[in-house]
DOGU-140131 format. One record per residue (C-alpha): x, y negated, z. Coordinates in steps of 0.05 Angstrom, whole numbers, always signed. Example, Ala and Ser with C-alpha at 12.3 -4.5 7.8 and 13.67 -1.06 7.14 Angstrom:
<atoms>
((+246, +90, +156))
((+273, +21, +143))
</atoms>
This chain:
<atoms>
((+2636, +641, +3905))
((+2613, +579, +3941))
((+2680, +574, +3975))
((+2715, +574, +3907))
((+2669, +519, +3882))
((+2681, +477, +3944))
((+2756, +487, +3937))
((+2754, +464, +3864))
((+2714, +402, +3882))
((+2764, +385, +3937))
((+2822, +393, +3889))
((+2789, +347, +3837))
((+2776, +294, +3890))
((+2848, +296, +3913))
((+2873, +290, +3842))
((+2825, +232, +3825))
((+2847, +187, +3884))
((+2915, +169, +3854))
((+2884, +159, +3786))
((+2831, +111, +3814))
((+2884, +74, +3853))
((+2925, +68, +3790))
((+2866, +40, +3751))
((+2850, -9, +3807))
((+2922, -33, +3810))
((+2925, -43, +3735))
((+2859, -81, +3736))
((+2882, -126, +3792))
((+2948, -139, +3756))
((+2910, -158, +3693))
((+2866, -206, +3732))
((+2926, -238, +3766))
((+2962, -246, +3699))
((+2900, -279, +3670))
((+2894, -327, +3728))
((+2967, -346, +3721))
((+2957, -359, +3647))
((+2893, -401, +3657))
((+2916, -440, +3718))
((+2935, -513, +3699))
((+2996, -546, +3730))
((+2994, -596, +3789))
((+2935, -563, +3824))
((+2895, -597, +3879))
((+2843, -542, +3885))
((+2843, -471, +3858))
((+2801, -408, +3863))
((+2835, -340, +3869))
((+2818, -267, +3861))
((+2788, -268, +3931))
((+2756, -338, +3928))
((+2709, -343, +3868))
((+2661, -400, +3858))
((+2590, -395, +3830))
((+2578, -445, +3774))
((+2518, -472, +3736))
((+2528, -519, +3676))
((+2466, -557, +3653))
((+2442, -623, +3625))
((+2391, -676, +3647))
((+2339, -645, +3601))
((+2352, -573, +3624))
((+2373, -569, +3697))
((+2352, -495, +3704))
((+2416, -463, +3678))
((+2436, -395, +3706))
((+2490, -386, +3759))
((+2552, -344, +3745))
((+2617, -328, +3779))
((+2676, -369, +3757))
((+2747, -390, +3773))
((+2750, -466, +3784))
((+2813, -507, +3781))
((+2822, -581, +3798))
((+2888, -611, +3775))
((+2912, -682, +3768))
((+2895, -685, +3694))
((+2842, -631, +3685))
((+2780, -601, +3719))
((+2762, -534, +3687))
((+2723, -470, +3702))
((+2728, -401, +3670))
((+2684, -340, +3674))
((+2711, -288, +3723))
((+2703, -234, +3669))
((+2765, -208, +3634))
((+2769, -223, +3560))
((+2728, -288, +3563))
((+2776, -347, +3565))
((+2727, -398, +3536))
((+2719, -452, +3590))
((+2650, -460, +3621))
((+2668, -533, +3630))
((+2732, -572, +3617))
((+2740, -646, +3627))
((+2790, -699, +3649))
((+2782, -735, +3716))
((+2766, -801, +3682))
((+2705, -767, +3650))
((+2675, -752, +3718))
((+2619, -802, +3732))
((+2602, -780, +3802))
((+2595, -722, +3850))
((+2543, -710, +3904))
((+2523, -656, +3954))
((+2446, -654, +3956))
((+2446, -625, +4027))
((+2488, -632, +4090))
((+2543, -583, +4103))
((+2519, -515, +4128))
((+2558, -455, +4154))
((+2536, -415, +4093))
((+2538, -434, +4019))
((+2541, -507, +3999))
((+2524, -540, +3933))
((+2557, -599, +3898))
((+2538, -632, +3833))
((+2590, -662, +3785))
((+2562, -710, +3733))
((+2606, -712, +3672))
((+2608, -756, +3610))
((+2653, -713, +3566))
((+2663, -736, +3495))
((+2597, -775, +3497))
((+2555, -716, +3522))
((+2525, -714, +3592))
((+2535, -651, +3633))
((+2516, -631, +3704))
((+2564, -580, +3735))
((+2539, -548, +3799))
((+2586, -509, +3844))
((+2567, -463, +3901))
((+2622, -455, +3954))
((+2632, -438, +4027))
((+2639, -497, +4074))
((+2714, -490, +4080))
((+2723, -487, +4005))
((+2675, -545, +3994))
((+2715, -589, +4041))
((+2777, -573, +4002))
((+2743, -587, +3935))
((+2715, -654, +3959))
((+2784, -676, +3984))
((+2814, -658, +3917))
((+2761, -697, +3878))
((+2770, -758, +3921))
((+2844, -760, +3902))
((+2825, -767, +3829))
((+2771, -821, +3831))
((+2767, -894, +3851))
((+2738, -924, +3915))
((+2671, -940, +3882))
((+2659, -867, +3865))
((+2678, -845, +3935))
((+2629, -897, +3962))
((+2575, -871, +3916))
((+2588, -801, +3942))
((+2575, -826, +4012))
((+2505, -851, +3997))
((+2450, -828, +4043))
((+2403, -773, +4020))
((+2358, -759, +3984))
((+2396, -782, +3923))
((+2361, -821, +3868))
((+2343, -782, +3805))
((+2290, -795, +3753))
((+2277, -775, +3682))
((+2297, -765, +3628))
((+2237, -805, +3603))
((+2220, -835, +3536))
((+2236, -910, +3533))
((+2249, -966, +3484))
((+2288, -1031, +3489))
((+2243, -1091, +3481))
((+2256, -1162, +3457))
((+2207, -1220, +3457))
((+2197, -1259, +3393))
((+2181, -1333, +3387))
((+2107, -1319, +3391))
((+2115, -1283, +3457))
((+2100, -1213, +3429))
((+2145, -1156, +3447))
((+2183, -1120, +3392))
((+2207, -1049, +3408))
((+2270, -1015, +3384))
((+2280, -941, +3368))
((+2260, -894, +3425))
((+2311, -860, +3470))
((+2313, -825, +3537))
((+2328, -862, +3601))
((+2357, -823, +3660))
((+2369, -848, +3730))
((+2424, -816, +3773))
((+2454, -840, +3839))
((+2505, -889, +3810))
((+2481, -907, +3740))
((+2424, -915, +3691))
((+2440, -873, +3629))
((+2410, -879, +3559))
((+2410, -811, +3523))
((+2387, -784, +3456))
((+2348, -719, +3449))
((+2412, -678, +3452))
((+2439, -710, +3516))
((+2490, -752, +3478))
((+2505, -815, +3517))
((+2482, -879, +3482))
((+2498, -926, +3541))
((+2512, -922, +3615))
((+2497, -980, +3663))
((+2527, -978, +3733))
((+2472, -993, +3784))
((+2519, -1040, +3821))
((+2517, -1084, +3758))
((+2441, -1093, +3760))
((+2409, -1155, +3789))
((+2345, -1194, +3780))
((+2303, -1131, +3774))
((+2230, -1141, +3754))
((+2172, -1094, +3737))
((+2126, -1129, +3688))
((+2059, -1111, +3657))
((+2056, -1120, +3581))
((+1997, -1163, +3560))
((+2003, -1141, +3487))
((+1995, -1066, +3501))
((+1938, -1025, +3530))
((+1983, -988, +3578))
((+2054, -988, +3603))
((+2101, -1045, +3619))
((+2173, -1067, +3624))
((+2230, -1060, +3672))
((+2273, -1121, +3663))
((+2341, -1136, +3695))
((+2406, -1175, +3684))
((+2476, -1147, +3683))
((+2520, -1182, +3733))
((+2584, -1169, +3693))
((+2561, -1199, +3626))
((+2498, -1238, +3640))
((+2461, -1195, +3589))
((+2386, -1186, +3601))
((+2353, -1120, +3584))
((+2280, -1103, +3581))
((+2260, -1029, +3577))
((+2190, -1009, +3556))
((+2162, -951, +3597))
((+2094, -921, +3610))
((+2106, -911, +3684))
((+2143, -977, +3691))
((+2124, -992, +3764))
((+2151, -925, +3789))
((+2214, -934, +3748))
((+2223, -1005, +3775))
((+2218, -979, +3847))
((+2265, -921, +3833))
((+2318, -965, +3801))
((+2312, -1016, +3857))
((+2321, -964, +3911))
((+2380, -931, +3875))
((+2413, -999, +3862))
((+2405, -1019, +3934))
((+2437, -955, +3958))
((+2499, -970, +3917))
((+2506, -1034, +3959))
((+2497, -1001, +4026))
((+2557, -989, +4070))
((+2558, -936, +4124))
((+2557, -971, +4191))
((+2613, -927, +4219))
((+2660, -950, +4164))
((+2640, -1023, +4172))
((+2654, -1021, +4246))
((+2719, -981, +4245))
((+2747, -1012, +4180))
((+2783, -949, +4162))
((+2783, -899, +4104))
((+2795, -832, +4137))
((+2793, -779, +4083))
((+2756, -729, +4127))
((+2708, -780, +4158))
((+2653, -774, +4105))
((+2644, -700, +4107))
((+2616, -695, +4178))
((+2610, -764, +4208))
((+2575, -793, +4148))
((+2527, -734, +4146))
((+2509, -744, +4219))
((+2504, -820, +4216))
((+2478, -828, +4145))
((+2415, -864, +4166))
((+2453, -922, +4199))
((+2468, -967, +4140))
((+2478, -1041, +4128))
((+2466, -1082, +4066))
((+2521, -1132, +4047))
((+2500, -1203, +4034))
((+2497, -1202, +3959))
((+2454, -1249, +3917))
((+2399, -1220, +3874))
((+2367, -1171, +3922))
((+2315, -1180, +3976))
((+2296, -1122, +4022))
((+2221, -1118, +4034))
((+2187, -1070, +4082))
((+2143, -1040, +4028))
((+2150, -968, +4055))
((+2124, -940, +3989))
((+2132, -864, +3994))
((+2171, -873, +4058))
((+2225, -916, +4026))
((+2245, -988, +4037))
((+2244, -1020, +3968))
((+2294, -1072, +3945))
((+2264, -1125, +3899))
((+2287, -1191, +3871))
((+2245, -1248, +3901))
((+2182, -1258, +3860))
((+2203, -1202, +3813))
((+2140, -1160, +3817))
((+2097, -1207, +3774))
((+2041, -1179, +3732))
((+2002, -1242, +3717))
((+1976, -1262, +3649))
((+2017, -1315, +3614))
((+2093, -1319, +3621))
((+2122, -1249, +3617))
((+2183, -1264, +3660))
((+2182, -1291, +3731))
((+2203, -1363, +3734))
((+2266, -1381, +3773))
</atoms>
């Protein structure tokens, strides 16, 4: 009896193998057909059935989004990611290269998984797309991204770590009336990222974006007409416009913006000495030599050995003025 049962089980197993193989072949064919349909033309980087990225799409207000498997494609006119699941063709993210505001790897390359952050201003809404890839795949992705952006964004990518982030924090634009009192506009959220100062509403819609390289004459000022808080004041190099932002933690914000703005002016020493733009140079050499940096001679910044929290702070001469009387430092 037991021999008959064993024989029947063996027969069922033998019959099921071709069926399982048939199902697996059909499933793989369906996945390949889906990838062929979703894949945009003129690819610079592409996932496959055997190379799947892990993706997290979040915002400055909610950076704790879950990770999920996805197929990521980078083409000359489109950067898009889809869930790896069959039947779900809604993009997890989808934007044009000109909507990319920056990309950074928080940690040096490792032999295991590597993370990169893409900051995107798509249709006026700020997104943070994180990708988790192997080192080989990350190298390929970074090379693809650098083909789509300008030299300033590549330079921002090569900043030394840790990168500058702060916020989002409640803030208000301030203007001074004829009597010297400060009048505050409607509140918004200010967010600092490695290459820009971004003004957002409560839904992460972009109200304004200010490149850090455009900031000069930075000052942290105590308000004499308010019991707490102060102002961070600066001038835009491109237009001459002066902005004053009212913040509770104005001194910390002033230091953070100053450090971030200074880093956009730094140039890796290896590049300055060799005067070359080797596409592969940043991925390893810049990581190893990231602490050796030089600051170009640009007006409007003075480097002071403040060593606050282990950082060298960049301040405008006489900018840190908190005396009673004139709110702005005199030139």
